[in-house]
N, C-alpha and C positions, 0 to 999 in steps of 0.2 A: 493623613490630615492634611487639608488645604493650607497653602501658605497665606500667612495674614496679609491683607491688602495694605500697601504703604500709604502713609498719610501724607497727601500732597496739598500744600497750602499756597495759594497767590492770593495777593492783596491789591487793592486798587484795580480790580479786574474789569470794571467797566461792564460791557455786554458780553465779556468772554467768560464762559462757565462750562468748559469741557467736562465730560464724564471722567471720574476718578479724581477731581480736583475739588477741595474745599475753597471756594472762591468767596472772597470779601471785598466790599466797597463801602464808602461812607459817603456818597453823593447825597446831597439834599433831596434830589429827585427819588433816590431809592427810599431814603428815610420816609417820605411821603407816601410812597407806594405801598410801604410795609404797614400803614395804618389800616385797621380793618375798616371796611366799607369805604372810607373816604379814599383809601388808596386806589380804588378801582377807577375813580375819575380824576386822579391828580395828573397834572400836565407833565409834559415831557416824554422822551423815548422810553419805552417800557423795558424794564430789567428782566432777565430771565428768572423764573421763579426759583431756581437753584442759588441765585446770588444771595449771600448772607450779609447782614450788617456787621461791620468790624472796621475799626479805625486804627491803623498802624501807628499814628501819631500818639495814641493812648496805649491801649492794650487789646490785643486781638482775643477773642474769646477761644483760644487754643491752649491746651495744657503744656507748661513747660517741658521741654525735651521730648516732645511727642512727634514732631513732624520729621518725615524722612527726607522731603524735598520742599523748598520754598522758591517762589518765583514772583518778579514783579516787572512789568512792562510799561515804560514810560510813565512812572509813578513818582520816582525820587525827585525828579526836577521840578515837581509842582509843589515841593515842600521847602519850608525854610531851612536854613543850615541846621538849626537846633533840631527841628523835627525830622530831618533826614537822618541826622546822627541818632536820634531816639529810635527811628524806625529800623535802622541797621541792628542796633542792640535788641530790639523786639524779635527781629528775625532770628538773631542768635539765640535768644530765650526759647523760642519755640522749637527749634531744631534739637533733634537727638544727637549725641555724640556720633560724629561721622556723617551728619546730615549734609545734604548739598543746596547751597543757594546759588541761583542763576538770576541775574538782572540785565535789562537792557534799557538805555536811556540815550537822549542826544549826546553826541560827542562834541565837547566844545573845541578840543583840538582840531577836529576835522573842519568845524565851522571857521575857525580862525584861519586855517590853511586856505580855505576857499576865499576868504576875505583878502588875504594877502596877495593871493595868486590873481586877484582881480586887477591889481597893479594900477590903483588910481582910478578905476571906472567909477564916474559919479553915482552910479547905481549901487556900488558895492555896500555902502553902508546900509542902505535901505533893505537890500537883500539878507545882510547879515542880521539885521534887527527882526525881519520877518521869519527868517529860518530858525532863529534861536527863540522865537517867541518872547522876547525880552521887551520889545516895543509895544507901545499901544497907539494905534493910528487915530482913534478918536474915543473921547470918554463916553460912556453909557449915559443916556439922557432919558428922563421920563421912567416911570414905574416899570414898564416893560424891559427897557433896557438895563434897568438895575437887576431886575429879576433874572434875566438872561445872564448877566454877569455873575450872579450869585450861583446860578445853577451851573454855569458852564465850567469854571475853574480851569479855563485853558492856559493861563500864563504860566510862565516858567519862573521860579523863584530863586533858584540856585543851579548854576551850571557844572558839569563835571568833565575832567579828562581822565585818563587811564591812571595817571600817577596819583591824582588827588583821591580818587574813588578808591585805589588800592591802599593809600594809607588810611582811609576811614575804615574799611573792611579789616584790615589788620589792627587797628586800634580797637575794635569791638571783640577781637580775639580770634578771628577766622585766620585759616592757614590755606596752603595750596591755592593762593590767589593767582588768577590768570586771566588774560583777555580771552573772550569766548566768541565764537561765531554761531551763526545760525546752524542749528542741528547738529553741533559737534559734542554734544554732552554724552553720547552713547547711551541715553537712558530714555525708554519708551515713553515714560510718563512726562518728560519735558517735551518730547516730540509732539505730544498731544496737545500742549497748551502754547507753544511757540508759533509765531505768526512771521513768515519770511519778511513781509512788506515792512513789519516794525522793526526788523534788524538792519535795513538798507542803510549804509553810511551812518552807522549808530555806534555806541560804546556797549558791547556785551562784556559781562564779567562772570566768572564762576569761582567759587571758593566752598571751603568746608568748615565745619565746626569740628574741631580737634576731639580725639578721643574714641574714634571708631576703631574697628578690627584692623 
């Protein structure tokens, strides 16, 4: 009898929908594209058909304790602190006992070290704000600018370093929390979803839901 295929869930997937992964996103663009008939002419980049609607800030359409693996790449920094904490608890909910969660996001510690190392360079503050996506160069104007801002969601709302993210993961109930590097999971499923470029100078973390064999 063939082994049961593991359930792999990623959220905030954007255009990434590799085979073997249930990929969820809640982009307004995706929501419009999912509307019958009208979705075919909706503006914005086209999402792969495999991408499903699901908002980790609320409740993903995934049964509790059913996922073997969960993954998110450059998602949590776009959430408010409260929403990020909810997302981590939601990830814990969907994982089976012993399931693994990997995440990658900007590393506030790295960005701060780069800023300090600039040693008073007058461009250092500008560089920090741009690299952290915390700054706003100009406010959107007109209906077109407001629409692009609404659809884009590129701002970072809360930034993390290893210590602060580790504490949040532990507070949600995760164990075996460690810093992760690209491709070091030892799991083919994660290798299929991870993108090396998105792990460059970033913060990767891996942890488990307790209760596995």
